[in-house]
Backbone bond lengths (Angstrom), bond angles and torsions (degrees), N, CA, C in turn:
res aa  C-N    CA-C-N  psi(-1)  N-CA   C-N-CA  omega(-1)  CA-C   N-CA-C  phi
1 M - - - 1.461 - - 1.537 107.76 -
2 K 1.289 116.29 135.09 1.477 121.89 179.24 1.511 111.04 -76.68
3 N 1.371 112.93 137.39 1.451 118.47 179.47 1.547 106.41 -91.47
4 Y 1.320 115.93 106.44 1.463 120.62 -177.57 1.535 111.91 -77.39
5 M 1.351 117.08 -10.27 1.429 120.70 178.76 1.551 112.13 -101.60
6 D 1.333 118.18 19.95 1.444 121.08 178.49 1.535 109.00 -69.71
7 L 1.324 114.27 111.15 1.475 119.62 -177.58 1.531 111.87 -111.40
8 T 1.316 116.82 20.24 1.424 121.37 179.70 1.541 109.94 -56.28
9 G 1.346 115.41 131.60 1.434 121.03 179.99 1.510 114.74 84.47
10 R 1.301 118.05 -1.60 1.450 123.04 179.19 1.529 110.76 -98.36
11 V 1.309 115.63 153.61 1.464 121.54 175.41 1.523 109.81 -118.57
12 A 1.328 115.13 134.00 1.453 119.48 179.90 1.536 109.59 -122.25
13 V 1.321 116.18 137.67 1.474 119.96 176.83 1.539 105.93 -110.24
14 V 1.327 114.82 124.93 1.467 120.78 -177.74 1.511 108.43 -122.93
15 T 1.308 116.37 125.70 1.461 121.01 174.75 1.541 108.29 -103.59
16 G 1.324 114.72 153.41 1.468 118.54 -176.69 1.495 112.31 70.48
17 A 1.341 116.90 35.58 1.458 121.10 -171.20 1.527 114.05 -84.53
18 S 1.315 117.86 2.82 1.465 118.81 -176.56 1.559 111.86 -82.07
19 S 1.315 117.84 -16.81 1.461 119.54 -179.74 1.495 110.85 -163.27
20 G 1.323 114.62 170.18 1.467 120.42 173.80 1.486 115.38 63.50
21 L 1.316 116.66 -140.77 1.470 121.61 -176.85 1.508 112.01 -65.30
22 G 1.312 118.35 -38.54 1.459 120.97 179.03 1.524 111.91 -59.61
23 Y 1.332 116.03 -41.24 1.458 121.37 176.24 1.525 111.19 -62.65
24 E 1.300 117.38 -48.58 1.467 121.77 -178.44 1.521 111.20 -65.19
25 Y 1.325 117.92 -42.13 1.467 120.92 177.29 1.529 110.28 -61.88
26 S 1.303 117.89 -42.26 1.493 121.19 178.41 1.502 110.25 -56.98
27 K 1.335 115.88 -48.44 1.470 120.51 -179.59 1.533 111.73 -61.19
28 A 1.343 115.12 -47.45 1.462 118.44 -177.56 1.497 112.45 -63.87
29 L 1.312 117.11 -40.99 1.474 120.67 179.80 1.512 110.33 -64.15
30 A 1.312 117.22 -45.57 1.488 120.96 179.72 1.518 111.07 -64.19
31 E 1.345 117.60 -40.53 1.458 121.26 -179.94 1.527 111.75 -64.04
32 N 1.318 116.13 -23.98 1.450 120.30 -179.07 1.564 112.72 -100.05
33 G 1.322 116.13 13.82 1.456 120.86 169.99 1.498 117.33 101.51
34 A 1.304 118.55 -2.28 1.447 120.74 -178.78 1.516 110.98 -79.49
35 K 1.333 115.57 148.03 1.451 120.33 167.98 1.517 105.86 -84.52
36 V 1.338 116.98 128.54 1.447 119.98 -171.56 1.546 109.58 -114.77
37 A 1.327 115.01 125.02 1.466 120.60 169.90 1.490 105.36 -101.15
38 A 1.330 114.32 103.82 1.487 121.90 -174.65 1.519 110.16 -103.70
39 F 1.325 115.54 131.81 1.487 120.77 179.74 1.498 108.54 -121.24
40 A 1.317 114.43 141.03 1.470 121.18 178.11 1.506 110.49 -131.54
41 G 1.315 117.32 143.64 1.436 121.06 179.25 1.506 113.53 -74.49
42 R 1.329 116.45 -24.14 1.474 121.51 -178.98 1.532 108.77 -103.21
43 A 1.309 118.37 113.07 1.450 122.07 -178.17 1.509 111.94 -65.09
44 D 1.341 117.94 -32.13 1.473 119.68 -178.86 1.503 114.95 -67.78
45 S 1.332 117.77 -19.11 1.478 119.34 -178.01 1.529 112.79 -110.68
46 S 1.334 118.30 4.44 1.451 119.14 -176.41 1.531 113.50 -90.83
47 C 1.328 117.97 -7.82 1.464 119.75 -178.17 1.518 113.36 -68.90
48 F 1.338 118.37 -16.81 1.482 121.30 178.46 1.541 111.02 -63.77
49 L 1.329 118.47 -15.56 1.434 120.55 -174.77 1.532 111.47 -84.94
50 L 1.319 117.28 -12.02 1.458 119.46 179.83 1.528 111.80 -70.35
51 P 1.338 116.56 138.30 1.473 117.83 -179.56 1.543 109.79 -65.08
52 S 1.315 116.06 147.26 1.472 119.03 -179.87 1.517 111.18 -88.28
């Protein structure tokens, strides 16, 4: 079955990535191969985006 969400080689910019839809979109995009530039308005909650 073809993966229609293959985003390998793509870059996505997500604002509001610290919570809610922005957070979920960031995860989904990354899980499907995109490189994600995620931005959050609250500095205290944006550290979750760093790779472990």
